[in-house]
N, C-alpha and C positions, 0 to 999 in steps of 0.2 A: 534343496536348491533354494537360493535366496531370490525373492521377487525383486525386480528392479523397476524403478519408476524413472521416466524421462520427462522432463518438463522444459517447455520453451516459454518462459514468462516474458511478457512485455515489461518495460521499465516500470510503468505505473503499477503493474501487478506485483512486481517484486518489492516496490516501496510499501504497498499495502500489506504484503506478507510480513515484511520486517516490522511494521507498526503492530500488526496482530501478534507477532512473536514477543514483542516488548510488553504489550498489554497482558498477554498470557503469562509471561514470566512474573509479572506483578501479582497476578492471581496466585501463582504457585508460591511466591515469597510470603504472601499473606496467609498461607496455609489453607486456602479455600478449595484447592483442587485435590481430588483423590481419584482412585481408579474408577469409581462409579459415576462421577460427574465430569470427568475429563473432557468428553466430547461436547457436553453442554458449554463448558467454559471456553473450549476452542471456538465454537460457533459464536459465543458472546464476544470474544476478543476480536474475531474477524468482522462481525457486524459493527463493533465500535470503531475499528480501524477504517472501515469503509465510510462510516459517518464522518469521521475526522477528515478523511481525504476529500469527501464531497464538500464539506464545509470550507476546507482550506481552498479548494478550487473555486468556490463561490466568492471568497473574500480576497484571496491573493491572486494578482494577475502577473503572469510571466512577462518577460520582455516583449515577446512577439505578440502577445494579446493586446498590447497597448498600441500597436501600429495599425494603420489602416491596411486593408487587404492588399492594395496595390503596392504598398511599401514594405512588404514582408522581407525580412533579411534573408539573403541568399549568399552562400560563400562565394567569394571571388567575383561578386557582381560588377565591380568597377574595373576589373582587369581587362 
């Protein structure tokens, strides 16, 4: 019988997972990954993706991060 995994990732988690997958694919394309070091490169890719996400969050501000707290955008606020 096949083991099933069920995930409920938040949006930011899925973005980091996609970034890690892209980084990991790069390691594979460069021929650096084999059966014995696959887990190490998965961890390395995830750590790098998290570092990229944290740095991006520090440097790039979203639309709502620029607004004062009392002026946060809410849908249909003026209706």
